[in-house]
Chimera marker file (.cmm) of the C-alpha trace (Angstrom):
<marker_set name="trace">
<marker id="1" x="0.000" y="0.000" z="0.000" r="1" g="1" b="0" radius="0.5"/>
<marker id="2" x="2.765" y="2.461" z="0.879" r="1" g="1" b="0" radius="0.5"/>
<marker id="3" x="4.583" y="1.610" z="-2.339" r="1" g="1" b="0" radius="0.5"/>
<marker id="4" x="1.445" y="2.376" z="-4.341" r="1" g="1" b="0" radius="0.5"/>
<marker id="5" x="0.997" y="5.721" z="-2.574" r="1" g="1" b="0" radius="0.5"/>
<marker id="6" x="4.626" y="6.600" z="-3.190" r="1" g="1" b="0" radius="0.5"/>
<marker id="7" x="4.254" y="5.818" z="-6.903" r="1" g="1" b="0" radius="0.5"/>
<marker id="8" x="1.126" y="7.982" z="-7.087" r="1" g="1" b="0" radius="0.5"/>
<marker id="9" x="2.924" y="10.813" z="-5.322" r="1" g="1" b="0" radius="0.5"/>
<marker id="10" x="5.865" y="10.584" z="-7.719" r="1" g="1" b="0" radius="0.5"/>
<marker id="11" x="3.587" y="10.601" z="-10.749" r="1" g="1" b="0" radius="0.5"/>
<marker id="12" x="1.679" y="13.622" z="-9.421" r="1" g="1" b="0" radius="0.5"/>
<marker id="13" x="4.938" y="15.485" z="-8.818" r="1" g="1" b="0" radius="0.5"/>
<marker id="14" x="6.036" y="14.763" z="-12.385" r="1" g="1" b="0" radius="0.5"/>
<marker id="15" x="2.701" y="15.984" z="-13.761" r="1" g="1" b="0" radius="0.5"/>
<marker id="16" x="2.964" y="19.151" z="-11.686" r="1" g="1" b="0" radius="0.5"/>
<marker id="17" x="6.488" y="19.807" z="-12.940" r="1" g="1" b="0" radius="0.5"/>
<marker id="18" x="5.342" y="19.399" z="-16.546" r="1" g="1" b="0" radius="0.5"/>
<marker id="19" x="2.395" y="21.760" z="-16.033" r="1" g="1" b="0" radius="0.5"/>
<marker id="20" x="4.551" y="24.424" z="-14.406" r="1" g="1" b="0" radius="0.5"/>
<marker id="21" x="7.003" y="24.318" z="-17.320" r="1" g="1" b="0" radius="0.5"/>
<marker id="22" x="4.215" y="24.708" z="-19.885" r="1" g="1" b="0" radius="0.5"/>
<marker id="23" x="2.667" y="27.589" z="-17.923" r="1" g="1" b="0" radius="0.5"/>
<marker id="24" x="5.904" y="29.536" z="-17.890" r="1" g="1" b="0" radius="0.5"/>
<marker id="25" x="6.322" y="28.975" z="-21.628" r="1" g="1" b="0" radius="0.5"/>
<marker id="26" x="2.756" y="30.062" z="-22.417" r="1" g="1" b="0" radius="0.5"/>
<marker id="27" x="2.815" y="33.084" z="-20.140" r="1" g="1" b="0" radius="0.5"/>
<marker id="28" x="3.356" y="36.304" z="-22.066" r="1" g="1" b="0" radius="0.5"/>
<marker id="29" x="5.146" y="39.193" z="-20.471" r="1" g="1" b="0" radius="0.5"/>
<marker id="30" x="3.133" y="42.416" z="-20.352" r="1" g="1" b="0" radius="0.5"/>
<marker id="31" x="4.987" y="45.576" z="-21.322" r="1" g="1" b="0" radius="0.5"/>
<marker id="32" x="4.304" y="48.308" z="-18.772" r="1" g="1" b="0" radius="0.5"/>
<marker id="33" x="4.570" y="50.952" z="-21.495" r="1" g="1" b="0" radius="0.5"/>
<marker id="34" x="1.424" y="49.645" z="-23.201" r="1" g="1" b="0" radius="0.5"/>
<marker id="35" x="-2.063" y="51.060" z="-22.792" r="1" g="1" b="0" radius="0.5"/>
<marker id="36" x="-3.974" y="49.039" z="-20.192" r="1" g="1" b="0" radius="0.5"/>
<marker id="37" x="-7.154" y="48.908" z="-22.303" r="1" g="1" b="0" radius="0.5"/>
<marker id="38" x="-6.172" y="48.365" z="-25.934" r="1" g="1" b="0" radius="0.5"/>
<marker id="39" x="-2.640" y="46.927" z="-25.397" r="1" g="1" b="0" radius="0.5"/>
<marker id="40" x="-1.597" y="48.496" z="-28.736" r="1" g="1" b="0" radius="0.5"/>
<marker id="41" x="-0.363" y="51.992" z="-27.974" r="1" g="1" b="0" radius="0.5"/>
<marker id="42" x="3.104" y="52.297" z="-26.472" r="1" g="1" b="0" radius="0.5"/>
<marker id="43" x="3.910" y="55.402" z="-24.478" r="1" g="1" b="0" radius="0.5"/>
<marker id="44" x="7.132" y="57.164" z="-25.443" r="1" g="1" b="0" radius="0.5"/>
<marker id="45" x="7.744" y="58.341" z="-21.899" r="1" g="1" b="0" radius="0.5"/>
<marker id="46" x="6.368" y="55.162" z="-20.349" r="1" g="1" b="0" radius="0.5"/>
<marker id="47" x="3.809" y="56.988" z="-18.247" r="1" g="1" b="0" radius="0.5"/>
<marker id="48" x="0.584" y="57.582" z="-20.178" r="1" g="1" b="0" radius="0.5"/>
<marker id="49" x="-2.358" y="59.318" z="-18.545" r="1" g="1" b="0" radius="0.5"/>
<marker id="50" x="-4.660" y="58.136" z="-15.786" r="1" g="1" b="0" radius="0.5"/>
<marker id="51" x="-8.255" y="57.582" z="-16.851" r="1" g="1" b="0" radius="0.5"/>
<marker id="52" x="-10.741" y="59.286" z="-14.541" r="1" g="1" b="0" radius="0.5"/>
<marker id="53" x="-13.196" y="56.371" z="-14.870" r="1" g="1" b="0" radius="0.5"/>
<marker id="54" x="-11.066" y="53.255" z="-14.417" r="1" g="1" b="0" radius="0.5"/>
<marker id="55" x="-7.914" y="54.754" z="-12.796" r="1" g="1" b="0" radius="0.5"/>
<marker id="56" x="-5.682" y="52.859" z="-15.271" r="1" g="1" b="0" radius="0.5"/>
<marker id="57" x="-2.833" y="54.284" z="-17.351" r="1" g="1" b="0" radius="0.5"/>
<marker id="58" x="-4.297" y="54.508" z="-20.843" r="1" g="1" b="0" radius="0.5"/>
<marker id="59" x="-3.692" y="56.190" z="-24.215" r="1" g="1" b="0" radius="0.5"/>
<marker id="60" x="-5.656" y="59.310" z="-25.281" r="1" g="1" b="0" radius="0.5"/>
<marker id="61" x="-7.865" y="57.250" z="-27.630" r="1" g="1" b="0" radius="0.5"/>
<marker id="62" x="-9.064" y="54.906" z="-24.882" r="1" g="1" b="0" radius="0.5"/>
<marker id="63" x="-9.445" y="56.969" z="-21.739" r="1" g="1" b="0" radius="0.5"/>
<marker id="64" x="-11.698" y="59.688" z="-20.426" r="1" g="1" b="0" radius="0.5"/>
<marker id="65" x="-9.625" y="62.479" z="-18.956" r="1" g="1" b="0" radius="0.5"/>
<marker id="66" x="-12.291" y="64.854" z="-17.666" r="1" g="1" b="0" radius="0.5"/>
<marker id="67" x="-11.437" y="65.950" z="-14.177" r="1" g="1" b="0" radius="0.5"/>
<marker id="68" x="-14.170" y="65.709" z="-11.568" r="1" g="1" b="0" radius="0.5"/>
<marker id="69" x="-15.735" y="69.038" z="-10.639" r="1" g="1" b="0" radius="0.5"/>
<marker id="70" x="-15.971" y="70.168" z="-7.030" r="1" g="1" b="0" radius="0.5"/>
<marker id="71" x="-19.451" y="71.109" z="-5.899" r="1" g="1" b="0" radius="0.5"/>
<marker id="72" x="-19.085" y="73.511" z="-2.970" r="1" g="1" b="0" radius="0.5"/>
<marker id="73" x="-22.762" y="73.332" z="-1.989" r="1" g="1" b="0" radius="0.5"/>
<marker id="74" x="-22.736" y="69.601" z="-1.463" r="1" g="1" b="0" radius="0.5"/>
<marker id="75" x="-19.048" y="69.225" z="-0.579" r="1" g="1" b="0" radius="0.5"/>
<marker id="76" x="-18.918" y="66.340" z="-3.004" r="1" g="1" b="0" radius="0.5"/>
<marker id="77" x="-17.164" y="65.549" z="-6.204" r="1" g="1" b="0" radius="0.5"/>
<marker id="78" x="-19.592" y="65.382" z="-9.105" r="1" g="1" b="0" radius="0.5"/>
<marker id="79" x="-18.893" y="64.276" z="-12.646" r="1" g="1" b="0" radius="0.5"/>
<link id1="1" id2="2" r="1" g="1" b="0" radius="0.2"/>
<link id1="2" id2="3" r="1" g="1" b="0" radius="0.2"/>
<link id1="3" id2="4" r="1" g="1" b="0" radius="0.2"/>
<link id1="4" id2="5" r="1" g="1" b="0" radius="0.2"/>
<link id1="5" id2="6" r="1" g="1" b="0" radius="0.2"/>
<link id1="6" id2="7" r="1" g="1" b="0" radius="0.2"/>
<link id1="7" id2="8" r="1" g="1" b="0" radius="0.2"/>
<link id1="8" id2="9" r="1" g="1" b="0" radius="0.2"/>
<link id1="9" id2="10" r="1" g="1" b="0" radius="0.2"/>
<link id1="10" id2="11" r="1" g="1" b="0" radius="0.2"/>
<link id1="11" id2="12" r="1" g="1" b="0" radius="0.2"/>
<link id1="12" id2="13" r="1" g="1" b="0" radius="0.2"/>
<link id1="13" id2="14" r="1" g="1" b="0" radius="0.2"/>
<link id1="14" id2="15" r="1" g="1" b="0" radius="0.2"/>
<link id1="15" id2="16" r="1" g="1" b="0" radius="0.2"/>
<link id1="16" id2="17" r="1" g="1" b="0" radius="0.2"/>
<link id1="17" id2="18" r="1" g="1" b="0" radius="0.2"/>
<link id1="18" id2="19" r="1" g="1" b="0" radius="0.2"/>
<link id1="19" id2="20" r="1" g="1" b="0" radius="0.2"/>
<link id1="20" id2="21" r="1" g="1" b="0" radius="0.2"/>
<link id1="21" id2="22" r="1" g="1" b="0" radius="0.2"/>
<link id1="22" id2="23" r="1" g="1" b="0" radius="0.2"/>
<link id1="23" id2="24" r="1" g="1" b="0" radius="0.2"/>
<link id1="24" id2="25" r="1" g="1" b="0" radius="0.2"/>
<link id1="25" id2="26" r="1" g="1" b="0" radius="0.2"/>
<link id1="26" id2="27" r="1" g="1" b="0" radius="0.2"/>
<link id1="27" id2="28" r="1" g="1" b="0" radius="0.2"/>
<link id1="28" id2="29" r="1" g="1" b="0" radius="0.2"/>
<link id1="29" id2="30" r="1" g="1" b="0" radius="0.2"/>
<link id1="30" id2="31" r="1" g="1" b="0" radius="0.2"/>
<link id1="31" id2="32" r="1" g="1" b="0" radius="0.2"/>
<link id1="32" id2="33" r="1" g="1" b="0" radius="0.2"/>
<link id1="33" id2="34" r="1" g="1" b="0" radius="0.2"/>
<link id1="34" id2="35" r="1" g="1" b="0" radius="0.2"/>
<link id1="35" id2="36" r="1" g="1" b="0" radius="0.2"/>
<link id1="36" id2="37" r="1" g="1" b="0" radius="0.2"/>
<link id1="37" id2="38" r="1" g="1" b="0" radius="0.2"/>
<link id1="38" id2="39" r="1" g="1" b="0" radius="0.2"/>
<link id1="39" id2="40" r="1" g="1" b="0" radius="0.2"/>
<link id1="40" id2="41" r="1" g="1" b="0" radius="0.2"/>
<link id1="41" id2="42" r="1" g="1" b="0" radius="0.2"/>
<link id1="42" id2="43" r="1" g="1" b="0" radius="0.2"/>
<link id1="43" id2="44" r="1" g="1" b="0" radius="0.2"/>
<link id1="44" id2="45" r="1" g="1" b="0" radius="0.2"/>
<link id1="45" id2="46" r="1" g="1" b="0" radius="0.2"/>
<link id1="46" id2="47" r="1" g="1" b="0" radius="0.2"/>
<link id1="47" id2="48" r="1" g="1" b="0" radius="0.2"/>
<link id1="48" id2="49" r="1" g="1" b="0" radius="0.2"/>
<link id1="49" id2="50" r="1" g="1" b="0" radius="0.2"/>
<link id1="50" id2="51" r="1" g="1" b="0" radius="0.2"/>
<link id1="51" id2="52" r="1" g="1" b="0" radius="0.2"/>
<link id1="52" id2="53" r="1" g="1" b="0" radius="0.2"/>
<link id1="53" id2="54" r="1" g="1" b="0" radius="0.2"/>
<link id1="54" id2="55" r="1" g="1" b="0" radius="0.2"/>
<link id1="55" id2="56" r="1" g="1" b="0" radius="0.2"/>
<link id1="56" id2="57" r="1" g="1" b="0" radius="0.2"/>
<link id1="57" id2="58" r="1" g="1" b="0" radius="0.2"/>
<link id1="58" id2="59" r="1" g="1" b="0" radius="0.2"/>
<link id1="59" id2="60" r="1" g="1" b="0" radius="0.2"/>
<link id1="60" id2="61" r="1" g="1" b="0" radius="0.2"/>
<link id1="61" id2="62" r="1" g="1" b="0" radius="0.2"/>
<link id1="62" id2="63" r="1" g="1" b="0" radius="0.2"/>
<link id1="63" id2="64" r="1" g="1" b="0" radius="0.2"/>
<link id1="64" id2="65" r="1" g="1" b="0" radius="0.2"/>
<link id1="65" id2="66" r="1" g="1" b="0" radius="0.2"/>
<link id1="66" id2="67" r="1" g="1" b="0" radius="0.2"/>
<link id1="67" id2="68" r="1" g="1" b="0" radius="0.2"/>
<link id1="68" id2="69" r="1" g="1" b="0" radius="0.2"/>
<link id1="69" id2="70" r="1" g="1" b="0" radius="0.2"/>
<link id1="70" id2="71" r="1" g="1" b="0" radius="0.2"/>
<link id1="71" id2="72" r="1" g="1" b="0" radius="0.2"/>
<link id1="72" id2="73" r="1" g="1" b="0" radius="0.2"/>
<link id1="73" id2="74" r="1" g="1" b="0" radius="0.2"/>
<link id1="74" id2="75" r="1" g="1" b="0" radius="0.2"/>
<link id1="75" id2="76" r="1" g="1" b="0" radius="0.2"/>
<link id1="76" id2="77" r="1" g="1" b="0" radius="0.2"/>
<link id1="77" id2="78" r="1" g="1" b="0" radius="0.2"/>
<link id1="78" id2="79" r="1" g="1" b="0" radius="0.2"/>
</marker_set>
């Protein structure tokens, strides 16, 4: 019984090792200079602009850059 369990454990470890190798090969590296929405536009300075809706660094074609307006009567930020 212990021999059978040991064989199962060894086979599971081998399967896990194979899966981890294939995951690292399939995993694509994400360039931080790319737009977070379209993943096409690269920023020359690497910064981009922060979208006011999603708070991600995006290109001018993808994001909304309107700044929230301060309403003094309600002491709230309104869009």
